[in-house]
ROVEX-596458 format. One record per atom (N, C-alpha, C): x, y, z negated. Coordinates in steps of 0.1 Angstrom, whole numbers, plus 5000, padded with zeros to 4 digits. Layout:
N
XYZ/...
END
This chain:
180
320942229491/320642229499/319142349495/319342459500/317742459497/316942519507/315742499499/314642519523/313842629508/313442739523/312142819513/311142759520/310042779512/308842759514/307742779531/308142899534/307842929538/308042919551/309142859556/309442819571/310142709568/311042639556/310942519555/312842529563/313342579568/315142559574/315542669567/317242609563/318042569552/318342739556/318842759540/318842859543/319442889526/320942939527/321842919518/321843049509/321343119515/320843269504/319743359506/319443169505/317443299502/316743329490/317443239481/316843299466/317343429463/318543539470/318843629467/318043759477/317843669485/316943799500/315943779499/315343689493/314043679504/313243709486/311943699485/310743709473/310243609470/310043469485/309543359484/310443319478/309743159470/310543129460/311743019468/312342919464/313342849469/313442709459/313342599463/313642519452/314742409457/315842339449/317342269452/316242209450/316742119462/315741969464/316641869464/317141719459/317241589461/317041529471/317341389474/317541359487/316441299488/315141239477/313641179472/313241309477/312941429470/312541519470/312341589485/313541589493/313441619505/313241569514/312841419513/311841359521/309941389522/309841399507/308641439507/308341569507/309641689506/308841809509/308841809525/309741739537/309741729551/307941669554/307641559544/306141539551/304941569547/305941679538/304941759534/303741749523/304541659510/303741669499/303741719489/305041749490/305541909480/305841989485/304742109487/304442239493/304142369483/304342329468/304542469462/305442439452/305542539442/306242539428/306142459425/304842489419/304442409410/304742219411/304242219421/304642089424/305841999421/307142109421/308442079423/308542059408/308342199403/308742189390/308342059380/306642009388/306741899379/308041799381/308841779389/309841729393/310841739387/310641819383/312041879370/312641959377/312741989390/313542119399/313242259394/314542299400/314742449403/313342549404/312542599393/312042659406/311342789399/311042899407/310443029402/308843039403/308142969392/306542979392/305643159397/305743209392/305543339387/305543409404/306743359411/306843449422/305743349433/305543229429/305243149441/303343099435/302743139427/301843109421/300843149419/301243229420/300343439414/299943469428/298643499426/298743569440/299543779442/299943769452/300543889454/299544009457/298644069453/298044179458/298544269471/299144259470/300044359479/300244309494/300844179492/300444099505/299344089513/298744019504/296943959505/296044079508/296444259505/296444339516/296644359523/297844309527/298544339540/298244269548/298344079552/297543989555/296443999564/295844089555/293944099557/294144239573/294744349568/295944459577/295644419586/296744279589/296844289602/296244229606/295344149605/294144009612/292944069613/293244119602/291044219606/291344369608/292244459607/292544639608/292144679597/292644819597/292844889584/291344979584/290544949590/288845019590/288444909583/287844789584/287644649587/287644679567/288844659566/289644639551/289444749540/289344779540/289744979535/288244909530/287344959541/285644939543/284944859531/285944759531/285444609522/285844629507/287544749508/287644689495/286944789486/286144929497/285945069488/284344979484/283844939494/282244889493/282944769478/283744689481/283644609472/284344709455/284544779456/284444889444/283344959444/282344989446/281345129446/280144989450/280344879455/279144799451/278944729436/280044689438/279844629418/280144679407/280344769411/280044869400/278844959394/278544969416/276745019409/276544879406/275844839410/275244709409/275344629390/276444639385/276644619376/276044709364/276144809364/275844919361/274544969356/273944929371/272444909371/271644749364/272244689361/272344529362/272944569344/273444659333/273344629324/272344749316/272344849327/270944939322/269744859321/269344779328/268244709333/267844579324/268944599320/269144379320/268544399302/267844249298/268144289280/268244139278/268544099284/269543939282/270343989281/271043849270/272343789268/273143819283/272843679294/273043669305/272943799314/271843839312/272043979319/272944089316/273144089306/274944149298/275944119309/276643959306/277243939310/277143969325/276243969332/276543919348/276844079347/276544139348/276644299346/278144349344/278344319330/279844289331/281444239338/280844099341/281144069356/281444169363/279944209369/280544309380/281344389379/280944459367/281744569364/282744519367/283444469360/285344459357/285344449373/285044339378/284944279397/285444439404/284444539407/284844639410/285944709404/286144709390/287844729389/288444659396/288344509397/289744449405/290044499417/289144569430/289544579439/289844709439/290144819427/290344949427/292344929434/292644809426/294144829430/294644779447/293544699448/293544639465/293044789472/291944839474/291644939476/293044999478/293645069470/295045099467/296145109478/296544989475/296844949478/297044929493/295844859503/295744889519/295845059522/294845169514/295245279516/296845339522/297645259510/299145289508/300145219522/299445069523/300245029535/299445059549/298345119546/297645199561/298445359564/298545399555/299145519560/301045519563/301345409558/302745379557/303045339573/302145249577/301945139586/302945079587/302944999573/303744909571/303144759572/302144699577/301544559571/302144479578/303044529589/303544319594/305044409590/305344479589/306844499575/306744369562/305044439555/304844379545/304944179542/304844159552/304043969555/305843969562/306444019562/308143979569/307643849578/308643739573/308543629582/307943529581/306643549571/305643489574/304443459580/304543599587/303343619600/304243509608/305543459612/305943319623/305043249624/303943199616/303343109611/301943139606/301543209615/299443229608/299043189605/298843079606/298142959607/298142949587/300242869586/300442909570/300142989562/300143119563/300243199558/298643259558/297243229566/296043219564/296043139552/296243019560/295742889545/296343019530/297642999528/298243099517/297543129513/296943279521/296343379512/295143369504/294243259516/292943269512/292443159499/293743149497/293443019487/293843079475/295143229481/295143309467/293743419467/293443469471/291743509476/290943499466/290643359464/290043319453/289843319441/291243429439/291743559427/290943619425/290443609433/290043799432/288843829425/288243689425/286443679410/287043649399/288343599391/288843619381/288743779377/287943839371/287944019365/289144069355/289744159356/290844239356/292144129358/292043989364/293643959368/294644079382/293144149391/294244189403/294844349394/294044419385/294744479382/295744489368/295544369364/296844279353/298444289368/298044179374/298844149379/299844279385/299244379392/299544489397/300644549385/300244579372/300544659368/302244589363/301544479360/303444379359/303944359366/303444329383/304644389398/305344489399/304344619396/304944759391/306044769380/305844689367/307244729360/308244719363/307644519369/308944489376/309944559385/309244609394/309644729405/310544829396/310544859389/311044969384/311844929376/312244859364/312644789357/314144769364/313344669378/314844639388/315644759396/314744889396/315844999404/316045079392/
END
């Protein structure tokens, strides 16, 4: 039996039709899944079950921008991401220019890289807004808004890791280009 983590319902074609991860469960793991003790692919992998960890455990910047647009509005999100780019880069450049110690250099470099981190998020937000496809990007995940917000709130912490989002965006675009 296959369960999709996003809605917990049975779906025999889930692996081929969804981008979310599906896990083949045995009887004992099925009970743990129903009780909410196995909630992600990494936990299922520890149980030596079939799983696709890249799809489930790593941030999806496009969906993160889409859920922000759905719940907060496109103007707020575009302003937030544009501010994230411009203010982080400006502050990072200022700290690098005025800094005299090693730690000031580290802080300036971090802020510059953090600003670069928001560039793909801004590009995704503009693309989603112009295509008016925020709800379509989220798909079935909006059936349970609380769960979706909890999932993407946890993933949004990864925005603080310098250069992670641009690298993931490049990897996803290359995979999409290979699939076509």
